[in-house]
C-alpha positions as CSV (number, residue, x, y, z in Angstrom):
1,M,-24.7,-11.2,-10.6
2,A,-21.8,-13.3,-9.0
3,R,-20.6,-12.9,-5.7
4,P,-17.1,-11.5,-5.8
5,K,-14.1,-13.9,-5.2
6,K,-12.2,-13.7,-2.0
7,N,-8.6,-13.0,-1.8
8,R,-6.9,-16.1,-0.9
9,I,-3.8,-15.9,1.8
10,V,-0.5,-17.5,0.4
11,A,2.6,-17.3,2.4
12,F,4.9,-19.1,0.0
13,N,5.5,-17.8,-3.8
14,P,8.9,-19.1,-5.4
15,E,10.0,-17.5,-8.5
16,I,9.4,-20.8,-10.5
17,S,6.5,-20.0,-12.6
18,Y,6.4,-22.6,-15.5
19,F,6.8,-26.6,-15.9
20,K,7.2,-28.5,-19.2
21,P,8.1,-31.7,-20.1
22,R,11.8,-32.2,-20.9
23,G,13.1,-32.8,-24.5
24,I,9.9,-31.2,-26.1
25,P,10.0,-28.2,-27.8
26,L,7.6,-25.5,-26.1
27,I,6.1,-24.8,-29.4
28,D,5.0,-28.3,-29.8
29,L,3.2,-28.5,-26.3
30,E,-0.2,-27.0,-25.0
31,E,-0.2,-25.4,-21.5
32,V,-2.5,-25.5,-18.7
33,C,-2.7,-22.2,-16.5
34,L,-2.4,-23.1,-12.5
35,T,-3.3,-20.2,-10.3
36,I,-0.9,-18.9,-7.4
37,D,-3.9,-19.7,-5.2
38,E,-4.1,-23.2,-6.6
39,R,-0.2,-23.7,-6.4
40,E,-0.3,-22.9,-2.4
41,A,-3.6,-25.3,-2.0
42,I,-1.3,-28.4,-3.2
43,R,1.8,-27.0,-1.2
44,L,-0.8,-26.7,2.0
45,A,-2.7,-29.9,1.6
46,D,0.0,-32.2,-0.4
47,L,3.5,-31.0,0.6
48,L,2.5,-30.0,4.4
49,G,-0.2,-32.3,4.8
50,L,-2.6,-30.2,6.6
51,S,-5.9,-31.3,6.5
52,Y,-8.4,-29.1,4.5
53,E,-9.4,-27.1,7.6
54,E,-6.4,-26.1,8.7
55,A,-5.4,-25.5,5.0
56,G,-8.4,-23.3,4.7
57,Q,-7.6,-21.0,7.7
58,E,-3.9,-20.7,6.7
59,M,-5.4,-19.3,3.5
60,G,-8.2,-17.3,5.0
61,V,-11.2,-19.6,3.1
62,S,-13.7,-22.0,4.3
63,R,-12.6,-25.9,4.5
64,A,-15.2,-26.1,1.4
65,T,-13.8,-23.7,-0.6
66,F,-10.4,-24.6,0.2
67,G,-11.3,-28.4,-1.1
68,R,-12.9,-27.0,-4.5
69,I,-9.4,-24.8,-4.9
70,V,-7.2,-28.1,-4.5
71,Q,-9.4,-30.3,-6.1
72,R,-9.3,-28.0,-9.3
73,A,-5.6,-27.8,-9.1
74,R,-4.9,-31.4,-8.8
75,G,-7.1,-31.9,-12.0
76,I,-4.7,-29.3,-13.8
77,V,-1.4,-31.0,-12.6
78,A,-2.8,-34.4,-13.6
79,D,-3.8,-33.3,-16.9
80,S,-0.5,-31.7,-17.1
81,L,1.5,-35.0,-15.8
82,I,-0.7,-37.7,-17.9
83,N,-0.8,-35.6,-21.0
84,G,2.5,-34.0,-21.2
85,K,1.4,-30.7,-21.1
86,A,3.2,-27.7,-19.8
87,I,2.3,-25.7,-16.7
88,K,2.3,-22.1,-16.3
89,V,1.8,-20.6,-12.8
90,E,0.0,-17.5,-13.0
91,G,-3.1,-15.2,-11.4
92,G,-6.0,-15.7,-9.3
93,H,-7.6,-14.3,-6.4
94,Y,-4.6,-14.3,-3.6
95,T,-3.1,-12.0,-1.5
96,I,1.1,-12.5,-0.2
97,A,1.8,-12.8,3.1
98,E,4.7,-10.4,3.4
99,S,5.8,-11.4,7.2
100,D,5.2,-13.8,10.2
101,R,2.2,-14.7,10.6
102,V,0.4,-13.7,13.8
103,F,-1.7,-15.9,16.2
104,A,-3.5,-15.7,19.7
105,C,-4.5,-18.5,21.9
106,Q,-8.4,-18.4,22.9
107,T,-7.3,-20.2,26.0
108,C,-4.5,-17.9,27.7
109,D,-4.4,-15.1,25.5
110,N,-1.0,-15.4,24.5
111,Q,0.0,-13.9,20.9
112,W,3.0,-15.1,19.2
113,E,4.4,-15.2,15.4
114,E,5.4,-17.9,13.4
115,P,7.0,-17.3,10.1
116,R,5.2,-17.5,6.5
117,G,5.5,-21.0,4.9
118,T,5.7,-23.3,7.7
119,G,2.1,-24.6,7.8
120,R,-0.5,-24.3,10.8
121,P,1.5,-24.4,14.5
122,E,1.0,-27.5,16.7
123,G,-0.4,-25.4,19.3
124,C,0.0,-22.4,21.7
125,P,3.9,-22.4,22.8
126,K,2.6,-21.1,26.2
127,C,0.0,-23.5,27.2
128,K,0.0,-25.6,24.4
129,S,-3.6,-25.4,23.4
130,N,-4.7,-26.0,19.9
131,V,-7.5,-23.7,20.3
132,F,-6.0,-20.6,18.3
133,R,-6.4,-18.4,15.8
134,R,-4.7,-16.1,13.0
135,I,-5.2,-12.3,14.1
136,L,-3.2,-10.3,11.7
137,V,-1.9,-10.3,7.7
138,R,0.4,-8.1,6.7
139,E,0.1,-7.5,3.3
140,E,2.9,-7.4,0.4
141,Q,1.3,-7.6,-3.1
142,T,-2.5,-8.4,-4.1
143,A,-3.5,-9.7,-7.2
144,T,-6.5,-10.7,-8.5
145,Q,-7.0,-12.1,-12.4
146,D,-9.3,-14.6,-13.7
147,A,-7.9,-17.5,-15.2
């Protein structure tokens, strides 16, 4: 029996959930599915430029798990771009972070909040240490769907 998948934290969930090549009727297109957590992995790694370690912490998974998620997501996007397929964004194993993220500095015990969708903080605003961790995620929506 396989181990159940852990929900990944998604901090940014735009309303856009479908992309297709221009000028080709939808009926003539093959469709691929990109999960919401895979889209978040691309956002963190490729748009925000976070390292796999930082991005994994943002999503609440290990560096290795994040690497597998982003590798699969990049393959789906590449297939769509190269072969002219539509991308449908839905499903996956994720939890939407509702509000600000709370961090705690392990050097000075300071706690602070950062807005969601802004990436990992540079350091503690009080002592500038980069030894801190995320301590609280408030949940708004949880979805689990095998894709």
